[in-house]
N, C-alpha and C positions, 0 to 999 in steps of 0.2 A: 671669530666663529659664528657671530650673529649675522653676517651678511649672506643670507640664504635667499635665493631667487631661482626662476627658471625650473622648478621642480616638476617633472612628469615622469610618468611610468612607461615602460617599454618592455617587449619580450627580451628574455635573456639570451644573448649570444653565446657563442663558445667562451668559456671563462677559464683563466688559469687558476681560479681560487675555488670555484664551486662547480661541481658536476652532478646534476640531478639525474637519477636514474630509478628504475623499478626492479626489485628483487622478487622473483617468483619461486615458490617452493611448496613442497607438500610436507605437512606436519600431522602426524597421527591420522594418515589417510585422507587429510582434507587439503585441497589445493588453496594456497593463500598467496598474497602479494603485499608488498610494502614499499613505499616510496622513500628513497634515501638520497643523501648528499654525500659525495666524496669530497673532502676537504683536506687541508694540510694539518699535520699535528702542530702543537703550539707549546710555547713556554710562558709562565708567568712568574713574576717576582714580587715577593713581599719585601719592601724596602722600609727599614726603620732607621731614622736619622737620630743618633744617640746624643748629638750635640743639643738638640732642642727637643728631644722625646716626642717625635711626631712620626706618623706613618705617611709615607709617600704615595699618592694616588695619581692617576692621569684622568683628566676629564676630557671627553672628545665627543663629537657629533656621531651618532650611530644611526645610519638610515633606517635600519629595522625597527629600532624604537620609535623613530619619527613616523614612520609608515603606520605603525600600530597606534598611533596617537591621533590619526586622521579617521574621521567618520567614515564608514564604508560607502555611503553615498557619494562623498566627496572623492574617494579614491578613483572613481570611474570618471572623473573630469580630465580633460586633456592636460590642464595645468593645475597644480595644486596652489590654493591661495595662501601664500606665506605670511600674509597679514592676520589671517584667521588661525594659521597654524605656523607659529614662528619656530625658528631654529631651536630655541631653548627647550621644547618639547622632546627633542632627540638626544639631549646631552646625557651621557652615562659617566658615572664615577666607577673607575676600575683599578685593578692592579696594573702595574706595568707589564706589558705582555707583547708577544709577537709570533708569527707563524714560523714553522721550520721549513724554510724553502732554500736552505743552503746545506751543502755537503760539510758540515762542521759538527763536533760535539755539542750536545744541548747546552752544556754550561758556557760554552763560548757565545752561542747565540744569545743566552740570557745576559751575558755580560754586555754584549753590543747593545741590547734592547734598553738596559739600564742607562747607558750613556746616551743613546740617541733619543730616548723619550724623556728621561728625567735629568739627564746631565751630570750624573755621578761616575767618576772614573774608578771603577772597583777592579780588583784583581780576582782571578779565578778562585783563589783561596778564600776570598771573602764570601763566596757563594755557596750555600748548603742546600743539598737536595732535601726536599720536604717529602713529596710523594708524587706518584704519577697515576693518573685515573682516566677513565672514559668520560668525554664531555658530551652532553646533548645526545643521550643513547636513544632517544626517540628517532632521530633522523640521521645522525652521522657517527657517533661512537669513536671519534678520533682521540688520540692520547693528548692530554695536556699534562705537562710537568711542572711542578712548582718548586721554586727556590726561595730561599730566605737569605737576606744579607742586611748587615748593619753598616751605615755610612755615617760620615762627619761632615760638617760644613766645609772642611778643608779639602773634601774629595770632589766638591762641586766645580764644574767647568762651565764655560760659556755655551756648551751645547745643550741639547734638550729641546723639547717641543716637537720632536719628530723629524723625519727627513722627507725630502722631496715635497710632495704637496699635503703631507700630514699637518693637521692643526691640532696639537695636543697642548692642554694647559696642565702644568703640575700643581697639585693641590695638597696641602698638608692637613692632617688631622691629629688632634691629641688623643690620647688613650680613652679618656672620657667620652669624647666626640664618636670614637670608634664604637664604643660600648653602646651609645645611643643608636647608631646605625644598625648594629646587630640586634638590638631589642625593639627597633621600630616595627610598628604594625604595617608599615607602608602606606601607599605603594612606594617601592623603592626603584631607582633606575640602575642599580647596580646588579650584575648577573649573579646567579648563585655561586659560581666559582669564586667571586670576590667575596661573598659573604662567608664561604667556607674558609678562605684564606684568613679573614679577619678572626673568625672563630678559633682557628688553629693558633693564631698569634696571641689571643686573650688567654687561651688555656696553656700555652707552652712558654711564652715569652714576657708577657706584659708585667707580671709581678715584680720582675727584675728591675723595671723602670718606673714603677709607681713611686710617687713622691708623698 
């Protein structure tokens, strides 16, 4: 993941993932507008390995984080200096997750993501719905659905790390390490949805596994 080069910015072409647009409306007699993004709904999975009492994370390069680590004056250059701004600035620690771009039940998509990203072969009955909420309500408001599952080392396969050109590192954290993340003053590179998931786990599941 550290082999990052030829970074440059360009206008957004037609995208199958993100569609920017402006909503115009009148509220309480005043004309207003707001810029929005149409994106896919998504699923995310809190995975706890009961064999070794660790939560399973994915670590991957996120261009949005990388971009916001670059000084404004350097963003205007034709090519970003990757020695000054190494790939490590864009790494995020997140829950296993994926977009809903298939005509399948959400729980089946979640099962596929657990296998493709983290390498655990879980059954549908292993996945338990936690909640569904609106993500990033400032610009998109798409649904994200959280599931929880418990896995064992015996369920691990040779898969994992993503599919196609994805580069995903599987990371394990103990319960005390998760508590440190949630209580950290930051700055953190985990999104709010990940922190919400960890807080849910600590409140609802962690005591059963504390030693």
